[in-house]
C-alpha positions in Angstrom: 49.2 30.8 49.6 50.7 34.3 49.5 49.7 34.9 53.1 51.6 31.7 54.1 54.7 32.8 52.2 54.6 36.3 53.7 54.3 34.9 57.3 57.2 32.5 56.5 59.6 35.0 54.9 58.6 38.4 56.2 59.0 39.1 59.9 56.0 40.6 61.6 54.0 40.6 58.3 50.8 41.4 60.2 52.2 44.8 61.4 50.7 46.7 58.4 51.7 50.1 59.8 55.3 49.4 60.2 57.3 51.0 57.3 60.0 48.3 57.5 57.3 45.6 57.1 55.7 47.4 54.2 59.1 47.6 52.5 59.8 43.9 53.1 56.3 42.9 51.8 56.7 45.1 48.7 60.2 43.7 47.9 59.0 40.1 48.5 56.1 40.6 46.1 58.6 42.1 43.6 60.7 38.9 43.7 57.6 36.7 43.3 56.6 38.8 40.3 60.0 38.4 38.7 59.9 34.6 39.0 56.4 34.4 37.6 57.1 36.8 34.7 60.4 35.2 33.7 58.6 31.8 33.7 55.8 33.1 31.6 58.2 34.8 29.2 60.2 31.6 28.6 57.2 29.3 27.9 55.3 31.8 25.8 58.2 32.9 23.7 59.2 29.3 22.9 55.6 28.4 21.9 55.2 31.7 20.0 58.2 30.8 17.8 57.0 27.2 17.3 53.5 28.2 16.1 54.7 31.4 14.3 52.4 33.6 16.3 53.6 37.2 16.6 50.9 38.0 19.2 52.1 35.3 21.5 55.7 36.4 21.1 54.6 40.0 21.8 52.7 38.8 24.9 55.9 37.0 26.1 57.9 40.2 25.7 55.3 42.0 27.7 55.9 39.6 30.6 59.7 40.3 30.3 58.9 44.0 30.6 56.7 43.3 33.6 59.8 41.7 35.2 61.6 45.0 34.7 58.7 46.7 36.4 59.1 44.3 39.4 62.8 45.3 39.6 61.6 49.0 39.8 59.2 48.0 42.6 62.0 46.3 44.6 64.3 49.3 44.3 61.5 51.7 45.1 60.4 49.8 48.3 64.0 49.7 49.4 64.5 53.5 48.8 61.1 54.4 50.4 62.2 52.7 53.7 65.3 54.8 54.0 65.1 57.1 57.1 64.8 60.8 56.9 68.1 62.7 56.3 69.4 66.2 55.9 68.3 66.6 52.3 65.0 64.7 52.8 63.7 65.6 56.3 60.3 64.1 55.6 61.6 60.7 54.6 61.6 58.9 51.2 58.1 57.3 51.1 57.1 59.4 48.0 59.6 57.3 46.1 56.8 54.7 45.9 54.5 57.3 44.2 57.2 58.0 41.6 57.7 54.3 40.9 53.9 54.0 40.5 54.2 56.7 37.9 56.8 54.8 36.0 54.8 51.6 36.1 51.8 53.6 34.8 53.8 55.0 31.9 55.0 51.5 31.1 51.4 50.3 30.9 50.6 53.2 28.6 53.6 52.3 26.4 52.4 48.6 26.2 48.8 49.7 25.5 50.0 51.9 22.6 52.3 49.2 21.2 49.5 46.6 21.4 47.2 49.0 19.5 49.9 49.5 16.8 50.5 45.8 16.5 46.8 45.1 16.3 46.2 47.6 13.5 49.1 46.0 11.6 47.5 42.5 12.0 44.2 43.9 10.8 45.8 45.2 7.6 48.1 42.2 7.2 46.5 39.2 8.8 48.7 36.1 9.2 47.6 32.5 9.5 48.1 31.0 13.0 49.4 27.4 13.4 46.8 26.1 15.9 48.1 23.7 18.6 46.5 22.6 21.8 49.7 23.2 23.7 49.3 26.9 22.8 45.9 27.0 24.5 47.4 25.3 27.6 50.2 27.8 27.8 47.8 30.8 27.5 45.5 29.4 30.1 48.4 28.9 32.5 49.5 32.5 31.8 46.0 33.8 32.5 45.7 31.9 35.8 49.1 33.1 37.0 48.3 36.7 36.2 45.0 36.5 37.9 46.7 35.2 41.0 49.2 38.0 40.8 46.4 40.5 40.4 44.6 39.0 43.4 47.4 39.1 45.9 48.8 42.5 44.7 45.4 44.1 44.9 44.7 42.6 48.3 48.0 43.6 49.7 47.8 47.1 48.2 44.7 47.7 50.4 46.1 46.0 53.4 49.4 48.0 53.4 48.0 51.1 51.6 50.5 50.8 48.7 49.9 52.7 45.5 52.8 50.7 43.9 51.3 47.3 44.6 48.0 48.7 43.3 49.8 49.7 40.1 51.3 46.2 39.8 47.9 44.7 40.2 46.5 46.9 37.4 49.4 45.8 35.2 48.6 42.2 35.9 44.9 42.5 35.1 45.9 44.3 31.9 48.0 41.3 31.0 45.0 39.0 31.7 43.0 41.0 29.2 45.8 40.9 26.6 46.4 37.2 26.9 42.7 36.5 26.9 42.4 38.3 23.6 45.2 36.2 22.2 43.5 33.1 23.5 40.1 34.0 22.0 41.5 34.8 18.6 43.7 31.7 18.7 40.6 29.5 19.3 38.1 31.2 17.0 40.2 32.3 14.1 40.7 28.8 12.6 37.0 28.0 13.2 35.8 31.2 11.5 38.6 31.2 8.9 39.1 34.8 9.9 42.0 36.2 11.9 40.6 38.0 15.0 44.0 38.9 16.5 44.0 42.5 15.4 40.4 43.3 16.3 40.7 41.8 19.8 44.0 43.5 20.3 42.4 47.0 19.6 39.6 46.4 22.2 42.0 45.2 24.8 44.5 48.1 24.2 41.7 50.6 24.8 40.8 48.9 28.1 44.5 48.9 29.1 45.0 52.6 28.3 41.8 53.5 30.2 43.2 51.7 33.3 46.5 53.4 32.9 44.8 56.8 32.7 43.0 56.1 36.0 46.3 55.0 37.7 48.3 58.0 36.4 45.6 60.4 37.3 45.6 59.2 40.9 49.4 59.1 41.2 49.8 62.6 39.7 47.1 64.1 41.9 48.9 62.6 44.9 52.2 64.0 43.9 50.8 67.5 43.2 48.8 67.4 46.4 45.0 66.9 46.8 42.5 67.9 49.4 42.5 65.5 52.3 39.6 63.2 53.1 36.9 65.4 54.6 35.8 62.8 57.1 39.4 62.3 58.3 39.8 66.1 58.8 36.5 66.3 60.6 37.5 63.6 63.1 40.8 65.4 63.9 39.1 68.8 64.2 36.3 67.4 66.4 39.0 65.9 68.7 40.7 69.3 68.9 37.5 71.0 69.7 36.7 68.5 72.4 39.2 70.3 74.6 37.5 72.9 76.8 40.1 75.6 76.1 39.7 75.5 72.3 37.0 77.9 71.0 37.5 77.3 67.3 39.7 75.7 64.7 40.6 77.0 61.2 43.3 76.9 58.6 43.7 73.1 59.0 46.4 71.9 56.5 47.4 68.3 56.0 50.6 67.3 54.2 50.9 63.7 53.0 54.5 62.5 52.4 53.5 58.8 52.0 52.1 56.1 54.2 52.6 56.9 57.9 54.2 60.2 57.0 51.5 62.9 57.5 52.1 66.3 58.9 49.3 68.8 59.8 49.0 72.4 61.1 46.0 74.4 62.3 45.1 77.6 64.1 43.1 77.3 67.3 41.1 80.2 68.8 41.6 80.6 72.6 40.4 83.1 75.2 42.8 86.0 75.4 42.0 86.5 79.1 43.2 83.1 80.2 46.6 82.1 81.4 48.8 81.5 78.3 50.9 78.8 80.0 47.8 76.8 81.0 46.5 77.0 77.4 49.8 76.1 76.0 49.8 73.0 78.2 46.4 72.0 76.7 47.7 72.6 73.2 50.7 70.3 73.8 48.5 67.6 75.1 46.2 67.9 72.0 49.2 67.5 69.7 50.4 64.4 71.5 46.9 62.9 71.5 46.5 63.4 67.8 49.9 61.9 67.1 49.0 58.8 69.2 45.5 58.3 67.7 46.0 59.2 64.1 49.8 59.1 63.6 49.7 62.6 62.4 52.4 65.1 63.5 50.3 68.2 64.4 51.4 71.7 65.1 48.8 74.1 66.5 49.1 77.9 66.4 47.2 79.8 69.1 45.0 82.8 68.1 43.8 84.8 71.1 40.3 86.2 70.8 38.2 88.4 73.1 35.4 86.6 74.8 32.4 88.3 76.3 33.3 91.7 74.9 30.0 93.4 74.0 31.4 95.5 71.1 33.3 92.6 69.6 30.3 90.3 69.9 28.1 92.9 68.3 30.2 93.4 65.2 30.9 89.7 64.9 27.1 89.1 64.7 26.7 91.9 62.2 29.4 90.4 60.0 28.0 86.9 60.3 24.5 88.1 59.2 26.0 90.1 56.3 28.0 87.1 55.1 24.9 84.8 55.2 23.1 87.3 53.0 26.1 87.6 50.6 27.0 83.9 50.2 26.2 80.9 52.4 29.6 79.4 51.4 31.6 82.3 52.9 33.0 81.9 56.4 35.3 84.0 58.6 37.7 83.5 61.4 40.5 85.4 63.3 37.9 88.2 64.0 38.9 91.3 65.9 38.1 95.0 66.0 40.1 98.2 66.2 37.6 100.8 67.4 38.2 104.6 67.2 36.1 107.7 67.7 35.1 108.1 64.0 35.2 104.6 62.6 35.8 100.9 63.4 38.1 98.5 61.6 36.9 94.9 61.3 39.9 92.7 60.9 39.3 89.0 59.8 40.1 86.2 57.4 37.5 85.4 54.9 37.3 81.8 53.5 35.7 81.7 50.0 35.5 78.7 47.5 38.2 78.4 44.8 35.4 78.8 42.2 34.7 82.4 43.4 36.7 84.6 41.1 35.6 88.0 42.4 38.2 90.6 43.3 38.9 91.6 46.9 37.4 95.0 46.2 34.2 93.5 44.8 33.9 91.2 47.9 34.4 94.1 50.3 31.8 96.2 48.6 29.3 93.5 48.7 29.8 92.8 52.4 29.6 96.5 53.3 26.4 96.8 51.3 24.8 94.2 53.6 26.1 95.7 56.9 23.6 98.0 58.6 25.4 100.0 61.3 25.4 103.7 62.3 29.2 103.9 62.6 31.7 104.1 59.7 33.1 100.6 59.0 36.3 99.7 57.3 37.1 96.1 56.4 40.6 94.7 56.7 40.2 91.3 55.0 42.7 88.5 54.3 41.2 86.2 51.6 41.6 82.4 52.3 40.5 79.3 50.5 39.4 76.0 52.1 42.2 73.5 52.6 39.8 70.6 53.1 
């Protein structure tokens, strides 16, 4: 049904990579969510008052809060589609992550409030006025929320939207909460024991756990996490497929939201070849990566000596020393400055973040594994892996 509505009301809905389409789909889902949540609030609040059930009234208020979350979603999708400007040259797509954070916090608030309400019910249980219409309303609510979860979760994957994923989690949390109300409403009169509070505590724990996972993902995205290794490998392999590129290092990927990725990398090239010809190759690589992956790539050329016996000799000596020191150490940007009494080895050393040794300790360990007749000095720049 949702696919039919999208195709009817959202132009080019199948163009999942188009930012304008993503925004329109997100706003459309927001309006559908508002209609559903206002409808559920109205029928549940009325029945909650009639049967004197505080839990049903609280569940109704929860739906009204969800409608507020839908308004946040609509505003967010509208703002995220704004083009880049002077103050925000990378666009506004991270607005969606911020809105997801707010939705996550709302879920946390609701989980805590449900837990508090549940403990009060355990301490001061109230008799529920059982009516079949109550069961019908709760079942309708569960079905509507399952439908909302289904289409929001499906569209979140299709359009790569963290905000639609957050909305889906909010919906499934509502399903759990309403199901708890339904179970306690049915069983409490049979058992002559009010289960509302106990079911509420269990559900609130599940809701808070889901909120924790959502907030963790969103916060990590906002702070900046390491990019997907397979994705980075694909791009690096494409760069290395050019005959003029001898090596790639310092690859950095910045994510500013869906379809807003920027990357930079250093490429090693033969210092003896024509710089204009190599630059032409680099330009072509950048364009090809943009076309294939929609990543704006900037490459920096690092000239290296090729087929120089002395450079090759010390490169091999250093490589062997690093393998003996730590198999997780790697180097790049290697060059030598050779003099009559000593030779400087200049390079960048990439070590894991977990390695807490000082630069001096690292230099001493490497020198201890280098077996050469000439005096060697190391000029090291310490790097950490970006991917």
